[in-house]
C-alpha positions as YAML, in Angstrom:
chain: A
units: angstrom
residues:
- id: 1
  name: MET
  ca: [28.26, -4.80, -14.97]
- id: 2
  name: ALA
  ca: [24.74, -5.24, -13.06]
- id: 3
  name: ALA
  ca: [23.14, -2.02, -12.40]
- id: 4
  name: GLN
  ca: [23.04, -1.24, -8.33]
- id: 5
  name: LYS
  ca: [19.99, -2.47, -7.03]
- id: 6
  name: VAL
  ca: [17.76, 0.15, -5.05]
- id: 7
  name: ALA
  ca: [15.89, -0.26, -1.87]
- id: 8
  name: LEU
  ca: [13.02, 2.03, -0.46]
- id: 9
  name: ILE
  ca: [12.39, 1.54, 3.30]
- id: 10
  name: THR
  ca: [9.38, 3.27, 4.93]
- id: 11
  name: ALA
  ca: [9.46, 4.40, 8.68]
- id: 12
  name: SER
  ca: [13.62, 4.06, 8.52]
- id: 13
  name: SER
  ca: [15.06, 6.91, 10.45]
- id: 14
  name: ALA
  ca: [15.26, 4.68, 13.79]
- id: 15
  name: GLY
  ca: [14.53, 1.43, 15.24]
- id: 16
  name: LEU
  ca: [13.97, -1.66, 12.95]
- id: 17
  name: GLY
  ca: [13.68, 0.65, 9.72]
- id: 18
  name: ALA
  ca: [17.13, 2.08, 10.41]
- id: 19
  name: GLN
  ca: [18.55, -1.55, 11.04]
- id: 20
  name: ILE
  ca: [17.29, -2.91, 7.91]
- id: 21
  name: ALA
  ca: [18.89, 0.20, 6.15]
- id: 22
  name: ARG
  ca: [22.09, -0.77, 7.51]
- id: 23
  name: VAL
  ca: [21.88, -4.25, 6.15]
- id: 24
  name: PHE
  ca: [20.99, -3.11, 2.67]
- id: 25
  name: ALA
  ca: [23.92, -0.15, 2.74]
- id: 26
  name: PRO
  ca: [26.82, -2.31, 1.38]
- id: 27
  name: ASP
  ca: [25.35, -3.46, -1.93]
- id: 28
  name: PHE
  ca: [22.10, -1.69, -2.27]
- id: 29
  name: ARG
  ca: [21.51, 1.90, -2.82]
- id: 30
  name: VAL
  ca: [18.77, 3.06, -0.28]
- id: 31
  name: VAL
  ca: [15.98, 5.56, 0.18]
- id: 32
  name: VAL
  ca: [15.48, 6.55, 3.65]
- id: 33
  name: ASN
  ca: [11.72, 7.41, 4.71]
- id: 34
  name: TYR
  ca: [10.92, 9.57, 7.59]
- id: 35
  name: SER
  ca: [7.48, 11.28, 8.85]
- id: 36
  name: SER
  ca: [8.56, 14.25, 10.91]
- id: 37
  name: ASN
  ca: [12.01, 13.93, 12.29]
- id: 38
  name: LYS
  ca: [14.25, 14.95, 9.29]
- id: 39
  name: SER
  ca: [17.56, 15.34, 11.67]
- id: 40
  name: ARG
  ca: [17.24, 11.84, 12.70]
- id: 41
  name: ALA
  ca: [16.96, 10.57, 9.19]
- id: 42
  name: ASP
  ca: [20.00, 12.70, 7.90]
- id: 43
  name: ALA
  ca: [21.91, 11.17, 10.72]
- id: 44
  name: LEU
  ca: [21.04, 7.95, 9.59]
- id: 45
  name: VAL
  ca: [22.12, 8.89, 5.95]
- id: 46
  name: ASN
  ca: [25.43, 9.98, 7.49]
- id: 47
  name: GLU
  ca: [26.20, 6.94, 9.31]
- id: 48
  name: LEU
  ca: [25.51, 4.78, 6.25]
- id: 49
  name: SER
  ca: [27.68, 7.05, 4.08]
- id: 50
  name: SER
  ca: [30.56, 5.80, 6.18]
- id: 51
  name: ILE
  ca: [29.65, 1.91, 5.47]
- id: 52
  name: PRO
  ca: [31.91, 0.91, 2.62]
- id: 53
  name: SER
  ca: [30.08, -0.18, -0.57]
- id: 54
  name: THR
  ca: [30.76, -3.51, -2.00]
- id: 55
  name: HIS
  ca: [29.48, -2.59, -5.35]
- id: 56
  name: SER
  ca: [32.43, -2.39, -8.01]
- id: 57
  name: SER
  ca: [30.92, 0.81, -9.28]
- id: 58
  name: PRO
  ca: [28.72, 2.60, -6.84]
- id: 59
  name: GLN
  ca: [26.23, 4.83, -8.28]
- id: 60
  name: SER
  ca: [25.39, 8.05, -6.99]
- id: 61
  name: PRO
  ca: [23.65, 9.04, -4.73]
- id: 62
  name: ARG
  ca: [23.92, 5.92, -2.90]
- id: 63
  name: PHE
  ca: [21.36, 6.99, -0.27]
- id: 64
  name: HIS
  ca: [18.67, 9.63, -0.47]
- id: 65
  name: VAL
  ca: [16.02, 10.96, 2.58]
- id: 66
  name: LEU
  ca: [12.40, 11.52, 1.39]
- id: 67
  name: GLN
  ca: [9.62, 12.69, 3.94]
- id: 68
  name: ALA
  ca: [6.46, 11.24, 3.54]
- id: 69
  name: ASP
  ca: [3.18, 10.73, 5.57]
- id: 70
  name: VAL
  ca: [2.32, 7.22, 4.70]
- id: 71
  name: SER
  ca: [-1.09, 7.65, 6.30]
- id: 72
  name: SER
  ca: [-1.85, 9.50, 3.17]
- id: 73
  name: LYS
  ca: [-2.32, 7.53, -0.15]
- id: 74
  name: PRO
  ca: [-1.17, 10.86, -2.14]
- id: 75
  name: SER
  ca: [1.97, 11.19, -0.10]
- id: 76
  name: VAL
  ca: [2.62, 7.29, -0.74]
- id: 77
  name: GLU
  ca: [2.35, 7.37, -4.34]
- id: 78
  name: SER
  ca: [4.45, 10.63, -4.27]
- id: 79
  name: LEU
  ca: [7.23, 8.86, -2.13]
- id: 80
  name: VAL
  ca: [7.47, 6.05, -5.10]
- id: 81
  name: LYS
  ca: [7.46, 8.59, -7.76]
- id: 82
  name: ASP
  ca: [10.30, 10.52, -5.88]
- id: 83
  name: THR
  ca: [12.38, 7.61, -5.37]
- id: 84
  name: ILE
  ca: [12.27, 6.61, -8.82]
- id: 85
  name: LYS
  ca: [12.75, 9.96, -10.14]
- id: 86
  name: THR
  ca: [16.09, 10.27, -7.68]
- id: 87
  name: MET
  ca: [17.30, 6.64, -8.08]
- id: 88
  name: GLY
  ca: [16.19, 5.36, -11.51]
- id: 89
  name: ARG
  ca: [14.90, 2.16, -10.43]
- id: 90
  name: LEU
  ca: [13.29, 0.23, -7.52]
- id: 91
  name: ASP
  ca: [14.09, -3.43, -6.59]
- id: 92
  name: VAL
  ca: [13.22, -3.70, -2.96]
- id: 93
  name: VAL
  ca: [10.42, -2.33, -0.84]
- id: 94
  name: VAL
  ca: [10.24, -2.62, 2.72]
- id: 95
  name: SER
  ca: [7.11, -1.27, 4.01]
- id: 96
  name: ASN
  ca: [7.87, -0.95, 7.54]
- id: 97
  name: ALA
  ca: [5.12, 1.76, 8.88]
- id: 98
  name: GLY
  ca: [2.69, 0.56, 11.59]
- id: 99
  name: TRP
  ca: [0.67, 2.09, 14.45]
- id: 100
  name: THR
  ca: [-0.69, 1.15, 17.84]
- id: 101
  name: ARG
  ca: [-2.01, 2.77, 21.06]
- id: 102
  name: MET
  ca: [-0.85, 0.76, 24.34]
- id: 103
  name: THR
  ca: [-3.79, -0.72, 25.93]
- id: 104
  name: ASN
  ca: [-4.71, -3.67, 28.24]
- id: 105
  name: PHE
  ca: [-5.40, -6.35, 25.61]
- id: 106
  name: MET
  ca: [-7.45, -8.22, 27.95]
- id: 107
  name: ASN
  ca: [-10.03, -5.54, 28.46]
- id: 108
  name: ILE
  ca: [-12.73, -5.62, 26.04]
- id: 109
  name: ASP
  ca: [-13.50, -1.91, 26.85]
- id: 110
  name: GLU
  ca: [-10.35, -0.80, 25.59]
- id: 111
  name: GLY
  ca: [-10.27, -3.01, 22.39]
- id: 112
  name: VAL
  ca: [-13.71, -1.20, 21.13]
- id: 113
  name: ILE
  ca: [-12.55, 2.57, 20.32]
- id: 114
  name: ASP
  ca: [-13.30, 3.33, 16.96]
- id: 115
  name: GLU
  ca: [-10.86, 6.02, 16.55]
- id: 116
  name: ASP
  ca: [-8.05, 3.10, 17.30]
- id: 117
  name: TRP
  ca: [-9.54, 0.50, 14.99]
- id: 118
  name: ASP
  ca: [-9.57, 3.34, 11.80]
- id: 119
  name: LYS
  ca: [-5.88, 4.36, 12.57]
- id: 120
  name: CYS
  ca: [-4.63, 0.76, 13.00]
- id: 121
  name: PHE
  ca: [-6.36, -0.12, 9.79]
- id: 122
  name: ILE
  ca: [-5.00, 2.65, 7.90]
- id: 123
  name: MET
  ca: [-1.30, 2.34, 9.31]
- id: 124
  name: ASN
  ca: [-1.31, -1.54, 9.63]
- id: 125
  name: VAL
  ca: [-3.50, -2.54, 6.44]
- id: 126
  name: LYS
  ca: [-4.05, 0.28, 3.82]
- id: 127
  name: THR
  ca: [-0.51, 2.04, 3.61]
- id: 128
  name: HIS
  ca: [1.02, -1.31, 2.76]
- id: 129
  name: MET
  ca: [-1.68, -1.68, -0.20]
- id: 130
  name: TRP
  ca: [-0.96, 1.77, -1.49]
- id: 131
  name: LEU
  ca: [2.64, 1.47, -1.27]
- id: 132
  name: ALA
  ca: [2.94, -1.88, -3.16]
- id: 133
  name: TYR
  ca: [0.15, -0.62, -5.83]
- id: 134
  name: ALA
  ca: [2.58, 2.22, -6.35]
- id: 135
  name: ALA
  ca: [5.56, 0.75, -6.72]
- id: 136
  name: LYS
  ca: [4.07, -2.64, -8.75]
- id: 137
  name: ASP
  ca: [5.32, -1.34, -12.17]
- id: 138
  name: ALA
  ca: [8.86, -0.60, -11.05]
- id: 139
  name: LEU
  ca: [9.05, -3.98, -9.17]
- id: 140
  name: ALA
  ca: [7.71, -5.76, -12.00]
- id: 141
  name: GLU
  ca: [10.25, -4.41, -14.14]
- id: 142
  name: SER
  ca: [13.18, -5.49, -11.86]
- id: 143
  name: GLU
  ca: [11.55, -8.53, -11.04]
- id: 144
  name: GLY
  ca: [11.63, -7.13, -7.22]
- id: 145
  name: THR
  ca: [10.33, -7.90, -4.01]
- id: 146
  name: PHE
  ca: [7.86, -6.04, -1.38]
- id: 147
  name: ILE
  ca: [8.10, -6.90, 1.95]
- id: 148
  name: SER
  ca: [6.13, -5.76, 4.79]
- id: 149
  name: THR
  ca: [6.62, -5.67, 8.69]
- id: 150
  name: ALA
  ca: [3.67, -7.19, 10.44]
- id: 151
  name: SER
  ca: [4.12, -8.48, 13.98]
- id: 152
  name: VAL
  ca: [3.62, -11.71, 15.84]
- id: 153
  name: ALA
  ca: [0.13, -10.15, 17.19]
- id: 154
  name: GLY
  ca: [-1.15, -11.04, 14.02]
- id: 155
  name: VAL
  ca: [-0.25, -14.67, 14.15]
- id: 156
  name: LYS
  ca: [-1.43, -15.44, 18.18]
- id: 157
  name: PRO
  ca: [-4.11, -12.96, 19.65]
- id: 158
  name: SER
  ca: [-1.72, -10.69, 21.64]
- id: 159
  name: GLY
  ca: [0.35, -7.57, 21.97]
- id: 160
  name: SER
  ca: [-0.65, -4.21, 22.67]
- id: 161
  name: SER
  ca: [-4.22, -3.80, 21.51]
- id: 162
  name: LEU
  ca: [-6.99, -5.85, 19.78]
- id: 163
  name: PRO
  ca: [-7.19, -3.29, 17.04]
- id: 164
  name: TYR
  ca: [-3.48, -3.66, 16.50]
- id: 165
  name: SER
  ca: [-3.62, -7.68, 16.50]
- id: 166
  name: VAL
  ca: [-6.45, -8.20, 13.84]
- id: 167
  name: THR
  ca: [-5.05, -5.46, 11.48]
- id: 168
  name: LYS
  ca: [-1.57, -7.25, 11.77]
- id: 169
  name: ALA
  ca: [-3.29, -10.30, 11.01]
- id: 170
  name: ALA
  ca: [-4.95, -8.60, 7.97]
- id: 171
  name: GLN
  ca: [-1.51, -7.41, 6.98]
- id: 172
  name: ILE
  ca: [-0.15, -10.71, 6.68]
- id: 173
  name: HIS
  ca: [-3.17, -11.87, 4.67]
- id: 174
  name: LEU
  ca: [-2.64, -8.89, 2.42]
- id: 175
  name: ALA
  ca: [0.84, -9.98, 1.93]
- id: 176
  name: LYS
  ca: [-0.34, -13.34, 0.66]
- id: 177
  name: GLY
  ca: [-2.92, -11.97, -1.21]
- id: 178
  name: LEU
  ca: [-0.51, -9.44, -3.26]
- id: 179
  name: ALA
  ca: [2.06, -12.79, -3.63]
- id: 180
  name: VAL
  ca: [-0.90, -14.08, -5.39]
- id: 181
  name: ILE
  ca: [-1.95, -11.17, -7.66]
- id: 182
  name: LEU
  ca: [1.75, -9.75, -8.53]
- id: 183
  name: ALA
  ca: [3.43, -13.10, -9.37]
- id: 184
  name: PRO
  ca: [5.29, -14.03, -11.12]
- id: 185
  name: LYS
  ca: [7.33, -10.83, -11.26]
- id: 186
  name: ILE
  ca: [7.11, -9.75, -7.70]
- id: 187
  name: ARG
  ca: [7.68, -11.60, -4.58]
- id: 188
  name: VAL
  ca: [5.78, -10.51, -1.52]
- id: 189
  name: ASN
  ca: [6.41, -11.74, 1.94]
- id: 190
  name: SER
  ca: [6.21, -10.35, 5.52]
- id: 191
  name: VAL
  ca: [7.80, -10.68, 8.90]
- id: 192
  name: SER
  ca: [6.23, -11.08, 12.04]
- id: 193
  name: PRO
  ca: [8.51, -9.75, 14.89]
- id: 194
  name: GLY
  ca: [7.80, -10.46, 18.42]
- id: 195
  name: MET
  ca: [8.41, -7.64, 21.16]
- id: 196
  name: LEU
  ca: [11.35, -5.53, 19.91]
- id: 197
  name: LEU
  ca: [12.95, -3.40, 22.66]
- id: 198
  name: THR
  ca: [13.02, -0.66, 20.38]
- id: 199
  name: GLU
  ca: [11.90, 3.11, 21.69]
- id: 200
  name: TRP
  ca: [8.59, 1.78, 21.01]
- id: 201
  name: GLY
  ca: [8.94, -1.64, 22.67]
- id: 202
  name: MET
  ca: [10.63, 0.13, 26.06]
- id: 203
  name: LYS
  ca: [6.93, 1.84, 26.30]
- id: 204
  name: PHE
  ca: [5.82, -1.81, 27.57]
- id: 205
  name: PRO
  ca: [6.28, -2.09, 31.38]
- id: 206
  name: GLU
  ca: [9.06, -3.94, 32.52]
- id: 207
  name: SER
  ca: [6.89, -6.89, 33.94]
- id: 208
  name: LYS
  ca: [5.50, -7.29, 30.55]
- id: 209
  name: ARG
  ca: [8.70, -7.38, 28.75]
- id: 210
  name: GLU
  ca: [10.13, -10.18, 31.07]
- id: 211
  name: ALA
  ca: [6.60, -12.13, 30.43]
- id: 212
  name: ALA
  ca: [7.39, -11.78, 26.74]
- id: 213
  name: LYS
  ca: [10.98, -13.21, 27.21]
- id: 214
  name: ASN
  ca: [9.84, -15.95, 29.44]
- id: 215
  name: ASN
  ca: [6.81, -16.63, 26.84]
- id: 216
  name: THR
  ca: [9.56, -17.51, 24.11]
- id: 217
  name: LYS
  ca: [10.91, -20.98, 23.58]
- id: 218
  name: LEU
  ca: [14.30, -19.69, 23.37]
- id: 219
  name: LYS
  ca: [14.35, -17.50, 26.20]
- id: 220
  name: ARG
  ca: [15.14, -14.20, 24.45]
- id: 221
  name: LEU
  ca: [13.40, -11.66, 22.61]
- id: 222
  name: ALA
  ca: [14.37, -11.07, 18.75]
- id: 223
  name: THR
  ca: [16.51, -8.10, 18.32]
- id: 224
  name: VAL
  ca: [16.20, -5.52, 15.33]
- id: 225
  name: GLU
  ca: [19.38, -7.15, 14.03]
- id: 226
  name: ASP
  ca: [17.74, -10.55, 14.09]
- id: 227
  name: VAL
  ca: [14.89, -9.24, 12.17]
- id: 228
  name: ALA
  ca: [16.64, -7.12, 9.52]
- id: 229
  name: ASP
  ca: [18.81, -9.86, 8.64]
- id: 230
  name: GLN
  ca: [15.54, -11.84, 7.87]
- id: 231
  name: VAL
  ca: [14.50, -9.08, 5.69]
- id: 232
  name: ARG
  ca: [17.56, -8.96, 3.67]
- id: 233
  name: THR
  ca: [17.28, -12.67, 3.49]
- id: 234
  name: LEU
  ca: [13.66, -12.56, 2.04]
- id: 235
  name: ALA
  ca: [14.91, -9.67, -0.46]
- id: 236
  name: LEU
  ca: [17.79, -11.79, -1.66]
- id: 237
  name: SER
  ca: [15.73, -15.16, -1.97]
- id: 238
  name: ARG
  ca: [14.51, -15.68, -5.39]
- id: 239
  name: SER
  ca: [12.01, -18.62, -4.81]
- id: 240
  name: VAL
  ca: [10.00, -17.14, -1.43]
- id: 241
  name: THR
  ca: [6.56, -15.64, -1.79]
- id: 242
  name: GLY
  ca: [3.56, -15.45, -0.05]
- id: 243
  name: GLN
  ca: [5.25, -16.29, 3.23]
- id: 244
  name: ASN
  ca: [4.94, -14.89, 6.81]
- id: 245
  name: LEU
  ca: [8.39, -15.19, 8.84]
- id: 246
  name: SER
  ca: [7.76, -15.38, 12.74]
- id: 247
  name: ILE
  ca: [10.89, -14.05, 14.41]
- id: 248
  name: ASP
  ca: [9.97, -14.10, 17.54]
- id: 249
  name: GLY
  ca: [11.79, -16.72, 19.70]
- id: 250
  name: GLY
  ca: [9.15, -19.31, 19.12]
- id: 251
  name: SER
  ca: [6.53, -17.59, 21.21]
- id: 252
  name: SER
  ca: [3.68, -18.26, 18.56]
- id: 253
  name: VAL
  ca: [4.23, -21.91, 18.63]
...
């Protein structure tokens, strides 16, 4: 009987991360990571526990909650250590953290603020590198996979800010670089959603949300369900590495 695989999903107490946890819950053991809202993470695990396991002999614990500030390298290292200590192995890492500040992308004065560049670079590039590095030995052992959540803003100059767009492009290239370095044992890919109407996406004014929808070829915005399903597909695929999957209704073509 194959041992049950383990997925660690960062920033997974709400939004896209929570939906990714839901699609992994039936047949993976899942570590839910949160930054500050413990009650929300606990509520998600309660919900996940009600999803029947498809594994013939589900191991315990099926789900585990871990707090970590992923803008801190030692915190990221501890997150991986604690995951392996509690769950015994690691097969899938979904690096889902990110940061932006809402600005007018077309206003260059709003695009040159050093604090925004520094925080975007840590949260959209370095945290993913730290996590991949901390997890590489465990993932090599399980011949596992690392998937990071980028953005269509990293494919086509657009989005909430210039620093966000540029660092998301760097995140996509980081995943390609890691795919080269960590092969053949570990597969590394990224997903680039278009605008998602999560708690975060709803901060955009309605006019911008409507414009984003009209800018897609399919005349619909991607949903968290769409993106989570594709993350699962990448996690299960044995032959895909170094790829960035744009899930954006065709807005980037």
